[in-house]
All heavy atoms as TSV, in Angstrom:
chain	resi	resn	atom	element	x	y	z
A	1	MET	N	N	0.849	-1.183	0.023
A	1	MET	CA	C	-0.001	-0.008	-0.001
A	1	MET	C	C	0.891	1.256	0.016
A	1	MET	O	O	1.848	1.325	0.728
A	1	MET	CB	C	-0.938	-0.017	1.229
A	1	MET	CG	C	-1.838	1.159	1.292
A	1	MET	SD	S	-2.974	0.949	2.681
A	1	MET	CE	C	-4.427	1.492	1.925
A	2	THR	N	N	0.564	2.204	-0.823
A	2	THR	CA	C	1.324	3.420	-0.990
A	2	THR	C	C	0.769	4.497	-0.019
A	2	THR	O	O	-0.423	4.669	0.113
A	2	THR	CB	C	1.220	3.958	-2.429
A	2	THR	OG1	O	1.688	2.943	-3.279
A	2	THR	CG2	C	2.037	5.174	-2.630
A	3	TYR	N	N	1.679	5.179	0.658
A	3	TYR	CA	C	1.320	6.260	1.544
A	3	TYR	C	C	0.685	7.406	0.730
A	3	TYR	O	O	1.233	7.807	-0.263
A	3	TYR	CB	C	2.554	6.779	2.297
A	3	TYR	CG	C	2.230	8.020	3.088
A	3	TYR	CD1	C	1.410	7.996	4.222
A	3	TYR	CD2	C	2.810	9.224	2.767
A	3	TYR	CE1	C	1.157	9.130	4.941
A	3	TYR	CE2	C	2.560	10.384	3.488
A	3	TYR	CZ	C	1.742	10.340	4.602
A	3	TYR	OH	O	1.464	11.453	5.315
A	4	GLN	N	N	-0.464	7.895	1.148
A	4	GLN	CA	C	-1.150	8.990	0.512
A	4	GLN	C	C	-1.267	10.117	1.523
A	4	GLN	O	O	-2.125	10.066	2.370
A	4	GLN	CB	C	-2.523	8.519	0.020
A	4	GLN	CG	C	-3.295	9.526	-0.811
A	4	GLN	CD	C	-2.786	9.548	-2.219
A	4	GLN	OE1	O	-1.822	8.923	-2.626
A	4	GLN	NE2	N	-3.412	10.345	-3.045
A	5	PRO	N	N	-0.374	11.142	1.440
A	5	PRO	CA	C	-0.441	12.219	2.411
A	5	PRO	C	C	-1.752	12.990	2.307
A	5	PRO	O	O	-2.401	13.014	1.245
A	5	PRO	CB	C	0.751	13.082	2.053
A	5	PRO	CG	C	1.051	12.780	0.672
A	5	PRO	CD	C	0.615	11.329	0.431
A	6	PRO	N	N	-2.167	13.601	3.426
A	6	PRO	CA	C	-3.457	14.363	3.391
A	6	PRO	C	C	-3.410	15.527	2.426
A	6	PRO	O	O	-4.480	16.064	2.099
A	6	PRO	CB	C	-3.615	14.797	4.815
A	6	PRO	CG	C	-2.247	14.760	5.418
A	6	PRO	CD	C	-1.499	13.682	4.686
A	7	THR	N	N	-2.269	15.877	1.935
A	7	THR	CA	C	-2.172	17.031	1.000
A	7	THR	C	C	-2.031	16.588	-0.457
A	7	THR	O	O	-1.814	17.433	-1.342
A	7	THR	CB	C	-0.956	17.896	1.388
A	7	THR	OG1	O	0.196	17.052	1.474
A	7	THR	CG2	C	-1.176	18.597	2.698
A	8	ALA	N	N	-2.147	15.289	-0.687
A	8	ALA	CA	C	-1.978	14.775	-2.068
A	8	ALA	C	C	-3.123	15.290	-2.929
A	8	ALA	O	O	-4.287	15.244	-2.535
A	8	ALA	CB	C	-1.979	13.270	-2.068
A	9	LEU	N	N	-2.755	15.821	-4.071
A	9	LEU	CA	C	-3.809	16.304	-4.998
A	9	LEU	C	C	-4.324	15.157	-5.812
A	9	LEU	O	O	-3.618	14.210	-6.150
A	9	LEU	CB	C	-3.210	17.352	-5.941
A	9	LEU	CG	C	-2.720	18.647	-5.258
A	9	LEU	CD1	C	-2.086	19.564	-6.337
A	9	LEU	CD2	C	-3.860	19.349	-4.566
A	10	GLN	N	N	-5.609	15.167	-6.104
A	10	GLN	CA	C	-6.261	14.135	-6.868
A	10	GLN	C	C	-5.710	14.171	-8.307
A	10	GLN	O	O	-5.390	15.206	-8.867
A	10	GLN	CB	C	-7.783	14.340	-6.880
A	10	GLN	CG	C	-8.377	14.268	-5.522
A	10	GLN	CD	C	-8.145	12.928	-4.856
A	10	GLN	OE1	O	-8.252	11.914	-5.455
A	10	GLN	NE2	N	-7.854	12.981	-3.575
A	11	PRO	N	N	-5.631	13.007	-8.963
A	11	PRO	CA	C	-5.100	12.927	-10.310
A	11	PRO	C	C	-5.807	13.861	-11.280
A	11	PRO	O	O	-5.161	14.454	-12.128
A	11	PRO	CB	C	-5.288	11.461	-10.719
A	11	PRO	CG	C	-5.249	10.722	-9.400
A	11	PRO	CD	C	-5.911	11.682	-8.414
A	12	GLU	N	N	-7.135	13.962	-11.161
A	12	GLU	CA	C	-7.854	14.835	-12.066
A	12	GLU	C	C	-7.455	16.305	-11.926
A	12	GLU	O	O	-7.431	17.064	-12.851
A	12	GLU	CB	C	-9.350	14.701	-11.980
A	12	GLU	CG	C	-9.959	14.949	-10.592
A	12	GLU	CD	C	-9.971	13.676	-9.734
A	12	GLU	OE1	O	-9.452	12.634	-10.074
A	12	GLU	OE2	O	-10.578	13.796	-8.636
A	13	LEU	N	N	-7.123	16.696	-10.692
A	13	LEU	CA	C	-6.654	18.085	-10.487
A	13	LEU	C	C	-5.230	18.245	-10.997
A	13	LEU	O	O	-4.898	19.260	-11.649
A	13	LEU	CB	C	-6.731	18.464	-9.008
A	13	LEU	CG	C	-6.399	19.900	-8.647
A	13	LEU	CD1	C	-7.338	20.861	-9.391
A	13	LEU	CD2	C	-6.491	20.124	-7.183
A	14	LEU	N	N	-4.390	17.248	-10.788
A	14	LEU	CA	C	-3.020	17.305	-11.302
A	14	LEU	C	C	-2.973	17.352	-12.813
A	14	LEU	O	O	-2.081	17.978	-13.414
A	14	LEU	CB	C	-2.187	16.108	-10.827
A	14	LEU	CG	C	-1.766	16.152	-9.368
A	14	LEU	CD1	C	-1.089	14.833	-9.009
A	14	LEU	CD2	C	-0.792	17.281	-9.133
A	15	ASN	N	N	-3.940	16.736	-13.476
A	15	ASN	CA	C	-4.014	16.745	-14.936
A	15	ASN	C	C	-4.754	17.973	-15.511
A	15	ASN	O	O	-4.805	18.130	-16.719
A	15	ASN	CB	C	-4.702	15.486	-15.401
A	15	ASN	CG	C	-3.858	14.265	-15.115
A	15	ASN	OD1	O	-2.641	14.314	-15.222
A	15	ASN	ND2	N	-4.498	13.146	-14.815
A	16	ASP	N	N	-5.256	18.804	-14.644
A	16	ASP	CA	C	-5.990	20.029	-15.054
A	16	ASP	C	C	-5.020	20.946	-15.861
A	16	ASP	O	O	-3.853	21.092	-15.502
A	16	ASP	CB	C	-6.500	20.754	-13.816
A	16	ASP	CG	C	-7.229	22.026	-14.161
A	16	ASP	OD1	O	-8.447	21.942	-14.466
A	16	ASP	OD2	O	-6.604	23.097	-14.102
A	17	GLU	N	N	-5.547	21.542	-16.909
A	17	GLU	CA	C	-4.714	22.381	-17.797
A	17	GLU	C	C	-4.106	23.517	-17.045
A	17	GLU	O	O	-2.921	23.837	-17.226
A	17	GLU	CB	C	-5.603	22.903	-18.920
A	17	GLU	CG	C	-4.833	23.697	-19.957
A	17	GLU	CD	C	-5.745	24.159	-21.107
A	17	GLU	OE1	O	-6.560	23.344	-21.586
A	17	GLU	OE2	O	-5.628	25.337	-21.452
A	18	GLU	N	N	-4.846	24.206	-16.178
A	18	GLU	CA	C	-4.315	25.352	-15.416
A	18	GLU	C	C	-3.203	24.893	-14.465
A	18	GLU	O	O	-2.148	25.543	-14.395
A	18	GLU	CB	C	-5.430	26.028	-14.617
A	18	GLU	CG	C	-4.910	27.222	-13.847
A	18	GLU	CD	C	-5.993	27.893	-13.008
A	18	GLU	OE1	O	-7.078	27.304	-12.796
A	18	GLU	OE2	O	-5.708	29.052	-12.560
A	19	VAL	N	N	-3.365	23.779	-13.828
A	19	VAL	CA	C	-2.365	23.267	-12.918
A	19	VAL	C	C	-1.096	22.872	-13.681
A	19	VAL	O	O	0.013	23.224	-13.294
A	19	VAL	CB	C	-2.894	22.043	-12.103
A	19	VAL	CG1	C	-1.769	21.397	-11.292
A	19	VAL	CG2	C	-4.019	22.508	-11.184
A	20	GLN	N	N	-1.270	22.189	-14.781
A	20	GLN	CA	C	-0.134	21.810	-15.609
A	20	GLN	C	C	0.659	23.029	-16.095
A	20	GLN	O	O	1.898	23.066	-16.100
A	20	GLN	CB	C	-0.570	20.970	-16.803
A	20	GLN	CG	C	-0.998	19.595	-16.431
A	20	GLN	CD	C	0.182	18.786	-15.891
A	20	GLN	OE1	O	1.231	18.714	-16.507
A	20	GLN	NE2	N	-0.036	18.184	-14.729
A	21	ARG	N	N	-0.080	24.090	-16.535
A	21	ARG	CA	C	0.570	25.277	-17.008
A	21	ARG	C	C	1.358	25.969	-15.902
A	21	ARG	O	O	2.519	26.367	-16.079
A	21	ARG	CB	C	-0.476	26.248	-17.618
A	21	ARG	CG	C	0.147	27.479	-18.231
A	21	ARG	CD	C	-0.866	28.449	-18.843
A	21	ARG	NE	N	-1.638	29.087	-17.803
A	21	ARG	CZ	C	-2.902	28.810	-17.476
A	21	ARG	NH1	N	-3.559	27.878	-18.108
A	21	ARG	NH2	N	-3.552	29.435	-16.508
A	22	THR	N	N	0.714	26.105	-14.724
A	22	THR	CA	C	1.395	26.792	-13.613
A	22	THR	C	C	2.591	25.990	-13.119
A	22	THR	O	O	3.588	26.597	-12.727
A	22	THR	CB	C	0.424	27.098	-12.480
A	22	THR	OG1	O	-0.188	25.940	-12.014
A	22	THR	CG2	C	-0.642	28.104	-12.923
A	23	LEU	N	N	2.517	24.675	-13.153
A	23	LEU	CA	C	3.666	23.862	-12.766
A	23	LEU	C	C	4.808	24.040	-13.746
A	23	LEU	O	O	5.968	24.193	-13.356
A	23	LEU	CB	C	3.300	22.394	-12.679
A	23	LEU	CG	C	2.448	21.990	-11.446
A	23	LEU	CD1	C	1.972	20.541	-11.600
A	23	LEU	CD2	C	3.266	22.146	-10.173
A	24	SER	N	N	4.501	24.060	-15.068
A	24	SER	CA	C	5.567	24.222	-16.059
A	24	SER	C	C	6.160	25.597	-16.009
A	24	SER	O	O	7.344	25.808	-16.330
A	24	SER	CB	C	5.077	23.874	-17.460
A	24	SER	OG	O	4.134	24.841	-17.892
A	25	ASP	N	N	5.368	26.578	-15.552
A	25	ASP	CA	C	5.875	27.962	-15.398
A	25	ASP	C	C	6.557	28.187	-14.020
A	25	ASP	O	O	7.035	29.257	-13.770
A	25	ASP	CB	C	4.705	28.983	-15.510
A	25	ASP	CG	C	4.160	29.064	-16.890
A	25	ASP	OD1	O	4.796	28.585	-17.872
A	25	ASP	OD2	O	3.039	29.611	-17.008
A	26	HIS	N	N	6.571	27.125	-13.209
A	26	HIS	CA	C	7.133	27.200	-11.876
A	26	HIS	C	C	6.447	28.235	-10.998
A	26	HIS	O	O	7.081	28.893	-10.152
A	26	HIS	CB	C	8.647	27.441	-11.904
A	26	HIS	CG	C	9.422	26.367	-12.573
A	26	HIS	ND1	N	9.922	25.293	-11.911
A	26	HIS	CD2	C	9.668	26.181	-13.907
A	26	HIS	CE1	C	10.492	24.473	-12.798
A	26	HIS	NE2	N	10.344	24.997	-13.992
A	27	ASP	N	N	5.186	28.435	-11.251
A	27	ASP	CA	C	4.374	29.415	-10.491
A	27	ASP	C	C	3.698	28.708	-9.327
A	27	ASP	O	O	2.500	28.475	-9.310
A	27	ASP	CB	C	3.322	30.071	-11.429
A	27	ASP	CG	C	2.733	31.315	-10.820
A	27	ASP	OD1	O	2.958	31.589	-9.636
A	27	ASP	OD2	O	2.049	32.044	-11.542
A	28	PHE	N	N	4.512	28.377	-8.364
A	28	PHE	CA	C	4.034	27.532	-7.254
A	28	PHE	C	C	3.022	28.225	-6.362
A	28	PHE	O	O	2.208	27.581	-5.755
A	28	PHE	CB	C	5.220	27.006	-6.429
A	28	PHE	CG	C	6.156	26.170	-7.273
A	28	PHE	CD1	C	7.428	26.649	-7.537
A	28	PHE	CD2	C	5.740	25.016	-7.847
A	28	PHE	CE1	C	8.284	25.885	-8.313
A	28	PHE	CE2	C	6.571	24.243	-8.631
A	28	PHE	CZ	C	7.839	24.676	-8.889
A	29	GLY	N	N	3.051	29.549	-6.302
A	29	GLY	CA	C	2.048	30.268	-5.597
A	29	GLY	C	C	0.638	29.982	-6.093
A	29	GLY	O	O	-0.308	29.791	-5.306
A	30	VAL	N	N	0.512	29.961	-7.406
A	30	VAL	CA	C	-0.792	29.649	-8.019
A	30	VAL	C	C	-1.172	28.187	-7.738
A	30	VAL	O	O	-2.362	27.873	-7.405
A	30	VAL	CB	C	-0.809	29.945	-9.524
A	30	VAL	CG1	C	-2.102	29.498	-10.157
A	30	VAL	CG2	C	-0.566	31.424	-9.771
A	31	VAL	N	N	-0.187	27.276	-7.813
A	31	VAL	CA	C	-0.499	25.843	-7.492
A	31	VAL	C	C	-0.975	25.730	-6.082
A	31	VAL	O	O	-1.948	25.013	-5.801
A	31	VAL	CB	C	0.752	25.007	-7.728
A	31	VAL	CG1	C	0.510	23.577	-7.294
A	31	VAL	CG2	C	1.171	25.038	-9.208
A	32	LEU	N	N	-0.344	26.424	-5.136
A	32	LEU	CA	C	-0.767	26.380	-3.748
A	32	LEU	C	C	-2.200	26.971	-3.577
A	32	LEU	O	O	-3.006	26.423	-2.825
A	32	LEU	CB	C	0.198	27.129	-2.858
A	32	LEU	CG	C	1.627	26.498	-2.764
A	32	LEU	CD1	C	2.559	27.415	-2.007
A	32	LEU	CD2	C	1.542	25.124	-2.107
A	33	ARG	N	N	-2.475	28.018	-4.305
A	33	ARG	CA	C	-3.805	28.633	-4.204
A	33	ARG	C	C	-4.851	27.648	-4.750
A	33	ARG	O	O	-5.931	27.476	-4.186
A	33	ARG	CB	C	-3.887	29.954	-4.993
A	33	ARG	CG	C	-5.291	30.580	-4.982
A	33	ARG	CD	C	-5.384	31.838	-5.787
A	33	ARG	NE	N	-4.858	31.728	-7.135
A	33	ARG	CZ	C	-5.503	31.174	-8.167
A	33	ARG	NH1	N	-6.711	30.631	-8.003
A	33	ARG	NH2	N	-4.977	31.111	-9.368
A	34	ILE	N	N	-4.558	27.009	-5.860
A	34	ILE	CA	C	-5.479	26.035	-6.455
A	34	ILE	C	C	-5.668	24.876	-5.469
A	34	ILE	O	O	-6.814	24.436	-5.286
A	34	ILE	CB	C	-4.936	25.538	-7.825
A	34	ILE	CG1	C	-5.018	26.645	-8.857
A	34	ILE	CG2	C	-5.727	24.286	-8.292
A	34	ILE	CD1	C	-4.313	26.326	-10.155
A	35	ALA	N	N	-4.620	24.401	-4.843
A	35	ALA	CA	C	-4.757	23.330	-3.848
A	35	ALA	C	C	-5.655	23.739	-2.730
A	35	ALA	O	O	-6.490	22.968	-2.250
A	35	ALA	CB	C	-3.361	22.918	-3.321
A	36	ARG	N	N	-5.508	24.981	-2.305
A	36	ARG	CA	C	-6.367	25.458	-1.189
A	36	ARG	C	C	-7.815	25.599	-1.619
A	36	ARG	O	O	-8.725	25.118	-0.962
A	36	ARG	CB	C	-5.840	26.807	-0.692
A	36	ARG	CG	C	-6.584	27.372	0.501
A	36	ARG	CD	C	-5.970	28.652	1.028
A	36	ARG	NE	N	-5.674	29.625	0.002
A	36	ARG	CZ	C	-6.579	30.519	-0.440
A	36	ARG	NH1	N	-7.815	30.489	-0.020
A	36	ARG	NH2	N	-6.236	31.392	-1.379
A	37	GLU	N	N	-8.028	26.257	-2.755
A	37	GLU	CA	C	-9.407	26.560	-3.203
A	37	GLU	C	C	-10.135	25.355	-3.808
A	37	GLU	O	O	-11.297	25.142	-3.499
A	37	GLU	CB	C	-9.369	27.653	-4.250
A	37	GLU	CG	C	-8.931	28.985	-3.680
A	37	GLU	CD	C	-8.800	30.076	-4.734
A	37	GLU	OE1	O	-8.935	29.781	-5.974
A	37	GLU	OE2	O	-8.520	31.239	-4.367
A	38	ARG	N	N	-9.477	24.575	-4.627
A	38	ARG	CA	C	-10.158	23.509	-5.373
A	38	ARG	C	C	-10.062	22.134	-4.720
A	38	ARG	O	O	-10.896	21.288	-4.936
A	38	ARG	CB	C	-9.689	23.458	-6.797
A	38	ARG	CG	C	-10.143	24.731	-7.520
A	38	ARG	CD	C	-9.639	24.916	-8.923
A	38	ARG	NE	N	-9.664	23.748	-9.754
A	38	ARG	CZ	C	-9.081	23.720	-10.956
A	38	ARG	NH1	N	-8.447	24.780	-11.425
A	38	ARG	NH2	N	-9.147	22.642	-11.688
A	39	ALA	N	N	-9.050	21.936	-3.875
A	39	ALA	CA	C	-8.850	20.629	-3.209
A	39	ALA	C	C	-9.121	20.759	-1.735
A	39	ALA	O	O	-9.141	19.751	-1.035
A	39	ALA	CB	C	-7.440	20.097	-3.480
A	40	GLY	N	N	-9.332	21.955	-1.216
A	40	GLY	CA	C	-9.644	22.141	0.151
A	40	GLY	C	C	-8.513	21.837	1.123
A	40	GLY	O	O	-8.713	21.458	2.237
A	41	ILE	N	N	-7.266	22.026	0.614
A	41	ILE	CA	C	-6.081	21.759	1.447
A	41	ILE	C	C	-5.606	23.084	2.002
A	41	ILE	O	O	-5.242	23.994	1.269
A	41	ILE	CB	C	-5.003	21.072	0.606
A	41	ILE	CG1	C	-5.492	19.795	0.016
A	41	ILE	CG2	C	-3.741	20.781	1.494
A	41	ILE	CD1	C	-4.577	19.156	-1.000
A	42	SER	N	N	-5.561	23.149	3.324
A	42	SER	CA	C	-5.175	24.411	3.986
A	42	SER	C	C	-3.677	24.640	3.860
A	42	SER	O	O	-2.888	23.709	3.688
A	42	SER	CB	C	-5.581	24.404	5.447
A	42	SER	OG	O	-4.735	23.475	6.151
A	43	TYR	N	N	-3.292	25.895	3.977
A	43	TYR	CA	C	-1.881	26.252	3.972
A	43	TYR	C	C	-1.178	25.565	5.164
A	43	TYR	O	O	-0.008	25.171	5.042
A	43	TYR	CB	C	-1.662	27.735	4.054
A	43	TYR	CG	C	-1.977	28.487	2.770
A	43	TYR	CD1	C	-2.233	29.848	2.792
A	43	TYR	CD2	C	-1.976	27.837	1.561
A	43	TYR	CE1	C	-2.504	30.549	1.633
A	43	TYR	CE2	C	-2.279	28.544	0.372
A	43	TYR	CZ	C	-2.512	29.889	0.413
A	43	TYR	OH	O	-2.788	30.578	-0.732
A	44	SER	N	N	-1.875	25.388	6.277
A	44	SER	CA	C	-1.292	24.739	7.436
A	44	SER	C	C	-0.922	23.296	7.121
A	44	SER	O	O	0.126	22.798	7.519
A	44	SER	CB	C	-2.262	24.785	8.629
A	44	SER	OG	O	-2.425	26.096	9.012
A	45	LYS	N	N	-1.786	22.575	6.410
A	45	LYS	CA	C	-1.533	21.187	6.053
A	45	LYS	C	C	-0.399	21.113	5.049
A	45	LYS	O	O	0.484	20.231	5.129
A	45	LYS	CB	C	-2.772	20.522	5.471
A	45	LYS	CG	C	-3.799	20.171	6.518
A	45	LYS	CD	C	-4.988	19.467	5.883
A	45	LYS	CE	C	-6.028	19.137	6.938
A	45	LYS	NZ	N	-7.182	18.475	6.350
A	46	ILE	N	N	-0.387	22.000	4.086
A	46	ILE	CA	C	0.711	22.051	3.110
A	46	ILE	C	C	2.037	22.304	3.836
A	46	ILE	O	O	3.058	21.620	3.563
A	46	ILE	CB	C	0.466	23.102	2.020
A	46	ILE	CG1	C	-0.762	22.721	1.143
A	46	ILE	CG2	C	1.735	23.301	1.123
A	46	ILE	CD1	C	-1.244	23.799	0.243
A	47	ALA	N	N	2.024	23.284	4.721
A	47	ALA	CA	C	3.219	23.648	5.491
A	47	ALA	C	C	3.735	22.468	6.297
A	47	ALA	O	O	4.963	22.155	6.356
A	47	ALA	CB	C	2.972	24.847	6.351
A	48	ALA	N	N	2.844	21.753	6.961
A	48	ALA	CA	C	3.243	20.594	7.781
A	48	ALA	C	C	3.899	19.504	6.924
A	48	ALA	O	O	4.931	18.910	7.327
A	48	ALA	CB	C	2.019	20.047	8.508
A	49	GLU	N	N	3.325	19.276	5.755
A	49	GLU	CA	C	3.925	18.246	4.838
A	49	GLU	C	C	5.290	18.645	4.324
A	49	GLU	O	O	6.131	17.835	4.011
A	49	GLU	CB	C	2.961	17.919	3.693
A	49	GLU	CG	C	1.757	17.171	4.104
A	49	GLU	CD	C	2.055	15.744	4.482
A	49	GLU	OE1	O	2.944	15.097	3.910
A	49	GLU	OE2	O	1.357	15.279	5.401
A	50	CYS	N	N	5.500	19.953	4.197
A	50	CYS	CA	C	6.763	20.487	3.654
A	50	CYS	C	C	7.760	20.847	4.753
A	50	CYS	O	O	8.815	21.389	4.471
A	50	CYS	CB	C	6.488	21.709	2.800
A	50	CYS	SG	S	5.484	21.336	1.377
A	51	ASP	N	N	7.370	20.557	6.020
A	51	ASP	CA	C	8.188	20.952	7.151
A	51	ASP	C	C	8.530	22.452	7.137
A	51	ASP	O	O	9.684	22.852	7.164
A	51	ASP	CB	C	9.474	20.129	7.200
A	51	ASP	CG	C	10.169	20.235	8.541
A	51	ASP	OD1	O	9.466	20.438	9.571
A	51	ASP	OD2	O	11.400	20.082	8.614
A	52	ASN	N	N	7.473	23.245	6.956
A	52	ASN	CA	C	7.579	24.679	6.803
A	52	ASN	C	C	6.549	25.350	7.667
A	52	ASN	O	O	5.682	24.674	8.239
A	52	ASN	CB	C	7.431	25.088	5.361
A	52	ASN	CG	C	8.350	26.187	4.938
A	52	ASN	OD1	O	8.590	27.127	5.682
A	52	ASN	ND2	N	8.894	26.082	3.730
A	53	LYS	N	N	6.583	26.661	7.747
A	53	LYS	CA	C	5.585	27.394	8.491
A	53	LYS	C	C	4.464	27.834	7.568
A	53	LYS	O	O	4.703	28.176	6.407
A	53	LYS	CB	C	6.227	28.641	9.139
A	53	LYS	CG	C	7.224	28.264	10.196
A	53	LYS	CD	C	7.797	29.500	10.831
A	53	LYS	CE	C	8.798	29.107	11.897
A	53	LYS	NZ	N	9.318	30.260	12.621
A	54	PRO	N	N	3.194	27.869	8.068
A	54	PRO	CA	C	2.107	28.271	7.229
A	54	PRO	C	C	2.280	29.695	6.657
A	54	PRO	O	O	1.852	29.960	5.511
A	54	PRO	CB	C	0.890	28.220	8.172
A	54	PRO	CG	C	1.273	27.262	9.242
A	54	PRO	CD	C	2.760	27.374	9.376
A	55	GLU	N	N	2.947	30.579	7.395
A	55	GLU	CA	C	3.159	31.901	6.923
A	55	GLU	C	C	4.029	31.907	5.675
A	55	GLU	O	O	3.795	32.711	4.766
A	55	GLU	CB	C	3.853	32.785	8.011
A	55	GLU	CG	C	3.014	32.953	9.280
A	55	GLU	CD	C	3.090	31.787	10.253
A	55	GLU	OE1	O	4.082	31.025	10.217
A	55	GLU	OE2	O	2.153	31.626	10.997
A	56	ARG	N	N	4.999	31.020	5.646
A	56	ARG	CA	C	5.881	30.891	4.448
A	56	ARG	C	C	5.096	30.431	3.242
A	56	ARG	O	O	5.252	30.941	2.148
A	56	ARG	CB	C	7.039	29.957	4.782
A	56	ARG	CG	C	7.958	29.702	3.615
A	56	ARG	CD	C	8.774	30.914	3.216
A	56	ARG	NE	N	9.662	30.534	2.193
A	56	ARG	CZ	C	9.849	31.276	1.070
A	56	ARG	NH1	N	9.216	32.426	0.919
A	56	ARG	NH2	N	10.671	30.877	0.167
A	57	VAL	N	N	4.242	29.434	3.484
A	57	VAL	CA	C	3.398	28.936	2.375
A	57	VAL	C	C	2.482	30.023	1.876
A	57	VAL	O	O	2.302	30.251	0.698
A	57	VAL	CB	C	2.591	27.706	2.801
A	57	VAL	CG1	C	1.619	27.243	1.714
A	57	VAL	CG2	C	3.539	26.552	3.172
A	58	GLY	N	N	1.893	30.799	2.837
A	58	GLY	CA	C	1.021	31.890	2.440
A	58	GLY	C	C	1.737	32.966	1.667
A	58	GLY	O	O	1.196	33.591	0.766
A	59	THR	N	N	2.984	33.206	1.960
A	59	THR	CA	C	3.806	34.215	1.296
A	59	THR	C	C	4.065	33.796	-0.148
A	59	THR	O	O	4.056	34.649	-1.045
A	59	THR	CB	C	5.145	34.390	2.010
A	59	THR	OG1	O	4.889	34.848	3.331
A	59	THR	CG2	C	6.039	35.432	1.316
A	60	LEU	N	N	4.248	32.494	-0.356
A	60	LEU	CA	C	4.466	32.037	-1.770
A	60	LEU	C	C	3.277	32.293	-2.597
A	60	LEU	O	O	3.374	32.582	-3.779
A	60	LEU	CB	C	4.795	30.542	-1.762
A	60	LEU	CG	C	6.138	30.147	-1.173
A	60	LEU	CD1	C	6.249	28.634	-1.090
A	60	LEU	CD2	C	7.284	30.688	-1.994
C-alpha cells in the first residue's frame, strides 16, 4: 500500500490544464492557491507536509 499524504492532489486536479501550465511555469504560488481553493487543502496542512511554516506557504 502506498502512503497517500493528506495534502496529495487528486489525479484529475493534477491533470488540469491550469495546474499543468502553472507547474511548467514554476508558479508555485498559483499551484498552492489552487490546492487550497479547489482541493480544500489548507496552507497549514501544506506547510506541515513540507516541514515549513504556514506563513511561508502563504507568502508564496
